[in-house]
C-alpha positions as CSV (number, residue, x, y, z in Angstrom):
1,M,79.3,16.0,78.1
2,A,81.9,19.2,79.2
3,S,80.2,22.6,78.8
4,S,80.9,24.8,76.3
5,N,80.5,28.3,78.1
6,F,82.6,28.4,81.0
7,N,84.9,31.2,82.8
8,I,88.3,31.2,83.9
9,I,89.2,33.9,87.2
10,Q,93.2,34.8,87.1
11,W,93.9,36.9,90.5
12,N,96.9,37.8,92.5
13,C,94.7,38.4,95.6
14,R,97.0,39.1,97.7
15,G,96.3,37.0,100.7
16,F,93.5,34.2,100.2
17,R,92.3,35.1,104.0
18,S,92.3,38.8,103.8
19,N,90.0,38.8,100.6
20,Y,88.0,36.0,101.2
21,E,84.9,37.9,100.9
22,D,86.0,39.4,97.4
23,L,86.5,36.3,96.0
24,I,83.1,34.8,96.8
25,L,82.2,38.2,95.4
26,L,84.0,37.4,91.8
27,T,83.1,33.8,91.8
28,T,78.7,35.1,92.4
29,A,79.5,37.5,89.6
30,H,81.5,35.0,87.1
31,S,80.4,32.0,87.8
32,P,84.4,30.5,86.9
33,K,84.8,27.2,86.6
34,I,88.6,27.4,87.4
35,I,90.3,29.9,89.4
36,C,94.0,30.6,89.7
37,L,95.0,32.3,92.7
38,Q,98.5,33.8,93.2
39,E,100.3,35.3,96.6
40,T,97.9,33.3,98.6
41,L,100.0,33.9,101.7
42,L,99.4,30.4,102.7
43,P,101.9,27.4,103.7
44,T,101.6,24.6,101.5
45,N,99.6,22.2,104.6
46,Q,96.8,24.9,104.6
47,I,94.4,24.2,101.9
48,P,92.0,27.2,100.8
49,T,88.6,26.2,100.9
50,L,85.3,27.1,98.7
51,K,82.2,26.3,98.5
52,N,81.5,24.0,95.5
53,Y,85.3,24.0,94.4
54,T,88.5,21.5,94.9
55,S,91.3,23.2,95.7
56,Y,94.9,22.1,95.2
57,H,97.4,24.4,96.8
58,N,101.6,25.0,96.8
59,D,102.7,27.8,99.4
60,N,101.7,30.6,97.2
61,T,99.7,29.3,94.8
62,S,96.5,27.7,94.7
63,L,94.6,26.0,91.5
64,L,90.1,25.9,92.6
65,I,88.2,24.0,90.3
66,H,84.5,23.8,90.5
67,N,83.3,20.2,91.5
68,S,81.3,20.0,88.1
69,V,84.5,20.0,86.2
70,P,86.3,16.7,85.2
71,H,89.5,17.0,86.3
72,T,93.5,15.1,87.7
73,N,95.7,16.7,89.6
74,I,99.0,16.9,88.1
75,P,101.9,16.4,91.0
76,L,105.1,18.9,90.1
77,Q,108.6,18.5,90.8
78,T,110.0,22.2,90.7
79,N,111.2,25.2,93.0
80,L,108.6,27.5,92.0
81,Y,105.3,28.0,93.4
82,A,102.7,26.4,90.9
83,S,99.8,24.3,90.7
84,A,98.4,22.1,88.1
85,A,95.6,19.8,87.1
86,R,94.8,17.9,83.9
87,I,90.9,19.5,83.3
88,T,88.2,18.7,81.0
89,L,86.0,21.5,79.6
90,H,85.2,21.9,75.9
91,R,88.3,19.7,75.5
92,D,91.4,18.3,77.6
93,I,93.5,21.0,78.7
94,T,96.2,21.8,81.5
95,V,96.1,24.7,83.7
96,C,98.8,25.9,85.9
97,S,98.9,28.7,88.3
98,L,102.4,30.2,89.0
99,Y,103.9,33.0,90.9
100,I,107.2,33.9,90.5
101,P,108.2,36.4,93.6
102,P,110.0,39.9,92.0
103,K,113.4,38.9,94.2
104,Y,113.5,35.3,93.0
105,N,116.5,34.6,90.7
106,L,114.6,32.7,88.1
107,R,116.7,30.8,85.6
108,L,115.2,29.9,82.1
109,S,116.0,26.4,82.6
110,E,113.0,26.3,86.0
111,L,110.2,27.7,83.6
112,V,110.9,25.0,80.7
113,Q,111.3,22.0,83.1
114,L,108.2,23.3,84.5
115,L,106.8,23.2,81.4
116,S,107.6,19.9,80.4
117,Q,105.5,18.4,83.2
118,L,102.3,19.8,81.4
119,T,100.4,17.6,79.2
120,A,99.8,20.5,75.9
121,P,97.4,22.1,75.1
122,V,98.2,24.3,78.3
123,L,97.3,27.6,79.7
124,L,100.1,29.0,82.1
125,L,98.4,31.8,84.3
126,G,100.4,33.8,86.4
127,D,102.2,37.0,88.2
128,F,105.6,36.5,86.4
129,N,106.6,40.2,87.9
130,G,108.7,41.2,84.5
131,A,108.6,43.9,82.3
132,N,108.4,43.8,78.7
133,P,106.7,46.1,75.8
134,L,105.2,42.5,74.4
135,W,102.5,42.7,77.2
136,G,102.6,46.4,77.9
137,S,105.6,47.6,79.7
138,S,107.4,50.8,79.0
139,S,110.7,49.1,79.1
140,T,112.4,45.3,79.1
141,N,114.0,44.4,82.7
142,P,116.4,41.1,82.6
143,R,112.8,39.1,83.7
144,G,110.9,40.3,81.1
145,T,114.3,39.1,78.7
146,L,114.1,36.0,79.8
147,I,110.1,35.3,80.0
148,E,109.8,36.3,76.6
149,E,113.0,34.2,75.3
150,F,110.9,31.1,77.5
151,Y,107.4,31.6,75.5
152,T,108.7,32.4,71.9
153,T,111.3,29.4,71.7
154,N,108.6,26.7,73.4
155,S,105.8,28.1,71.0
156,L,103.5,29.2,73.1
157,C,101.2,32.4,72.4
158,L,100.5,35.2,74.7
159,L,97.0,36.4,75.3
160,N,97.4,39.7,77.0
161,D,96.0,42.6,75.3
162,K,99.1,45.3,76.9
163,S,96.0,46.1,79.7
164,P,97.9,47.2,83.3
165,T,97.0,44.5,85.3
166,F,98.8,45.9,88.4
167,L,98.1,49.4,90.9
168,H,100.6,50.5,92.8
169,S,98.9,52.0,96.0
170,S,101.5,54.3,97.1
171,Y,102.3,55.9,93.7
172,G,99.3,55.3,91.3
173,T,101.1,53.7,89.2
174,F,100.3,51.0,86.7
175,S,102.3,47.6,85.7
176,Y,102.1,44.7,83.6
177,L,102.4,41.8,85.5
178,D,100.0,39.5,85.4
179,L,100.8,37.0,82.2
180,A,98.4,34.3,80.5
181,F,100.0,32.1,78.2
182,T,98.7,28.9,75.9
183,D,99.8,26.8,72.6
184,P,98.4,27.9,69.5
185,S,95.9,25.6,69.5
186,L,94.2,27.3,72.3
187,L,94.6,31.0,71.1
188,L,91.3,31.7,69.3
189,D,89.4,29.8,72.4
190,F,89.8,32.3,75.3
191,N,88.8,36.5,75.2
192,W,91.3,38.2,78.0
193,K,89.9,40.6,79.8
194,V,91.1,42.5,83.2
195,L,88.2,43.2,85.4
196,S,87.7,47.0,86.7
197,D,87.6,46.1,90.6
198,L,90.9,45.5,92.8
199,H,88.6,43.9,95.3
200,G,91.3,44.3,98.3
201,S,94.2,43.4,96.0
202,D,96.9,45.4,94.1
203,H,96.3,43.0,91.1
204,Y,93.2,43.5,89.0
205,P,91.7,40.2,88.3
206,I,91.8,38.7,85.0
207,L,88.9,37.1,83.2
208,L,89.5,34.4,80.8
209,S,85.9,33.7,79.0
210,H,85.4,31.2,75.9
211,S,85.0,31.9,72.8
212,S,83.0,30.8,70.0
213,P,84.2,28.3,67.6
214,I,85.4,29.3,64.6
215,S,83.3,27.2,62.6
216,S,79.9,29.4,63.7
217,V,82.2,32.9,63.7
218,S,80.7,34.7,60.6
219,A,83.3,35.8,58.2
220,Q,85.2,39.0,58.9
221,R,85.6,42.2,56.9
222,W,89.0,43.6,57.6
223,N,90.1,47.3,57.6
224,L,93.4,47.0,55.8
225,A,93.9,50.9,55.8
226,K,94.0,50.7,59.6
227,A,95.9,47.5,60.3
228,D,99.2,47.7,62.8
229,W,101.4,46.1,60.5
230,T,104.3,46.1,62.5
231,T,102.7,44.3,65.3
232,F,101.2,42.0,62.9
233,S,104.6,41.1,61.3
234,T,106.4,40.8,64.4
235,L,103.5,38.6,66.2
236,C,104.0,36.6,62.8
237,R,107.5,36.1,63.3
238,T,107.1,35.3,67.3
239,H,104.5,32.4,67.0
240,L,104.4,31.7,62.6
241,S,107.8,30.9,61.8
242,N,108.5,28.0,63.4
243,F,105.5,26.2,63.4
244,P,105.3,23.0,61.7
245,I,103.4,22.6,58.8
246,S,101.0,19.3,58.2
247,D,97.7,17.9,57.5
248,S,97.1,17.8,61.1
249,S,98.5,21.3,61.6
250,A,97.3,23.4,59.2
251,D,93.8,24.0,61.4
252,E,96.3,25.3,64.4
253,F,98.3,27.6,61.8
254,S,94.6,29.0,60.5
255,K,93.4,29.6,64.6
256,A,96.9,31.3,65.3
257,L,97.0,33.5,62.4
258,L,93.6,34.8,62.4
259,A,93.8,35.6,66.2
260,I,96.8,37.6,65.1
261,A,94.6,39.7,62.6
262,A,91.7,39.7,65.4
263,R,94.6,41.6,67.7
264,T,96.1,44.3,64.8
265,I,93.4,44.3,62.2
266,P,90.3,46.1,62.8
267,R,87.0,44.8,61.6
268,L,84.9,46.4,59.9
269,S,81.5,44.5,59.7
270,N,80.3,40.8,59.2
271,S,78.4,38.9,57.1
272,P,76.4,36.1,57.2
273,T,78.3,33.3,55.3
274,N,81.1,31.1,57.3
275,I,84.6,31.8,57.8
276,K,87.1,30.5,55.5
277,K,90.3,29.2,56.6
278,P,93.3,30.9,54.7
């Protein structure tokens, strides 16, 4: 039986060897089932090793999976730095670790072609090096516009909460470079959090922890007077306007709508009754 409690670490480690001891500290503190690393600075023929984990590696990305987790490697046909596997956690999901260097001439077709090789539902975690206010940046650059088009036209959801993920060591300024995308069906399954210690890198590690199922969550009382309706409307247009509605997709639509509400409307308190679908 798959575990119902698990963590996933997403991290641009800026060198697997140089920050190996910090990676050990992270695994000890959070016991992740999956570790998605970017900018490992290892060639393809040098696979990173970590006790109790199986590693899959492609130049600057690595995917480390705990040996207790059933999984299957996914060989990818792409010019991007990407590693992927089909993994059984609370359900079968595809996890992909992706690194796109700042000066790489990224094309939308490359992201679409990569996504086409990943069986849904997907977690796409990586350092995208793009700027866009949708994930916290003060402005948008061409890479950020391209990424926005990619995930909105492919019905993916963004888990980021607009917290900075990168600290420029020379200027002391923050950026928002590391992103986590998922299918709508997984949107409520994970809590996304930036950890407070850089652990030797210039990117903060990110922890994705498993959320409780909707059926066991208490009903929410929403503080509608303090809702961010502008962001709520934007997210609904982005993620729900083209959502296919059918008997089989109604639950997923409800999950996506509740997730948007949770991000934009403060909650007052819980009641002891079970949550109801909208």
